[in-house]
C-alpha positions, 0 to 999 in steps of 0.5 A: 450749148449755153443756158437754155437750148432755143428751137426755131419752128418756121412754119405755123401749119400742122407740123410746126404746131405739133413741133411745137406742142411736143416740145411742151416739158422739155427745157427748151425755149420754143420761138415759132416763125410764121409770116401770119398770125394763125393756123390754118386748116385747110383741109377745109379750105375749100368750105370757104371758098364755096361759101359753106364755113366762114374762114375764122371757122376754120383757122384761129390765132397761133398765138392763142392756140399757145398761150398754155405753152410757156416756154413758147413764143410766136414771131410774126415774121417771112422766113427768107433764107437759113446761114446754116454755118452760123446756123441763124434764120433769116426774116423779113419783120415789118418796120426792121427789115431783115432780122437774124435769129439763132438757133441750137435747133431749126424745124422746118415746116414751111409747105407748099404753094401751089405750082403751074407746071411752068405756066405761070402766066395761068395763075393770073385767070385761073387761081388756086386755093391755099390760103384764106385770102385764096378762098375768100377771093375764089367765094366771091369770083363765084358768087360773082359770076352770078350776081353779074349774070343776073344783068346780063340780057343776052342768054349766050353771056350768061351761060358762058359767065354761070360756066366754071371750071376746075383744073386738077382732080385730086381730091381738092378738085373733086370737093370743090366740083362737088360743093360747087355743083350743091351751092348752084343746084340747091342754096342758089336756086331761089335766090335769082330772077333773071337767071337759073342758078340751076343751069350753070357747068360744072366742069372739072378736067384732068390731065391724067386717066381718071379722077382720085389719081391716089386712090383706088380705082374702084373708089376713083370710079365712084367718085367718077359716077358721084359727080355725073350723077350732080351734074358736073362734067368731067373731061379725064385725060386731056390737058389744059393747053391755055386759059385766058379772062375767057375761058379754058382750051382743053385739048383743043376744045375751046371752053368759055368760062365766067370762073376758072380754077386751078387745083391741079398742082403744089411746089414745097417752098423754097427750103431746100434752095434755103440749106443748098440741100439735096433734093428730090425731083418735086425740089422735097429736101432729100432727108435722114431717117430721123427727118434731119437735112444730111450733114446737119443734124442740128435742122430737120424738115417735116410735112410736105417739104420733106422728102422721104422713102418708106417702103419704096415709096415717097410720103403722101403731102398729107396733113397727117404726116405732118403732123406725125413728123413733127411730132416725132422731131420734136420728141427727138429733138426733147430726147437730145436736149436730155442727154437720152438715146434717140429713138427709132427711125420716123415712121408714118402709120398710115390713117387713110384717104379722104375724100368728100362729094357733097353731103353724105357722100365720101370715100375712105381707103385704109390699106384694103379697106375701101368705104364709099357713101353715108358712112365714109362721109360720117366718118370724114365729118368726124375726122375734120371736126376732130382735128381742128385746131380750138373748140370753138372752131369744132363748136362753131364748124359742127353747128354750121354744118347741122343747119346746112344739113337740113336747110342747105343754106350755106352761112357765108355768102359774102362778097368781100372785096373787088374783084 
């Protein structure tokens, strides 16, 4: 390697940022490439979609986060491929077209996109929730449905318009359903004159046998009961057969709806195709114990796009896996550059699963520990604030949550754009 080794990191999410920060004191030059200029705290994206938080509360410019790291440079560009033989990353840069970026080490932390399980025609009518643009669009759809219902004369038309269907009862679907129920029954309850927001229907649909399939059955049952007490209608074991501009067909039943949201599944980025690498059934890159690509020790894959087994089970697609993987890869590269022995194989330390269902209620699972209720909710809030990228984000979210807790009001009920 001539001069200082160059580490190119693709993705400014949890894994990419963790890798960059782990290289802060290494004798390398770090280039972080992302198609947006900001790091997004995705676990709270649903709160932007349900008017609880503003977009700027859960996102921060990547340049601001890395401003004190002198060996790090940021480039806003879209990665489109990898020429592994030439050790070059291919990116599309505005006004320049395709640019090739040479690397000595490459870290792919490109995350996932929404998956419609082969029914991409559903995307037009049932948006997912992966970006800030998605969140503000979903917020506009939900709030816009109430605004449009206020102008209608026929009660049946109002009822259909004020029906929200969520497809998929994993953590995102459960959290969204609870938040929308609270938005309608508390925040908007006194704001309209011709419609009653409390009459809105929230329908959560799951093709599997229960909500929260990745949690213990006892916790899933408690969440199911909690949602029903909040007025959410739950349909489990009933797949969605059709989605159009008027609603959905669920196991032969037609549900007219003003808003349909897709919270069902994800698919990895095309990193495997870029590399021509072996994948698991979900399309994630099969990696070595040190998270490198087989036959390419200079290329690492972390987070949701990496397939790695631990104790016979694949690692889950959660933020902690990406953070710990990014840190591990950063330290591995630093050791290799310094000529030091490689660290032991990567091992994920499970810090537990969390899901929140409205105010004062969450579920937490860590090993044999299973909590539900107010204490789990308090831990959920503390952990999420702690992992926000910047201090101003922590302060903004804490202040907004305190205000919302005592007033039941949501501070970001703006409809932006035309939907």
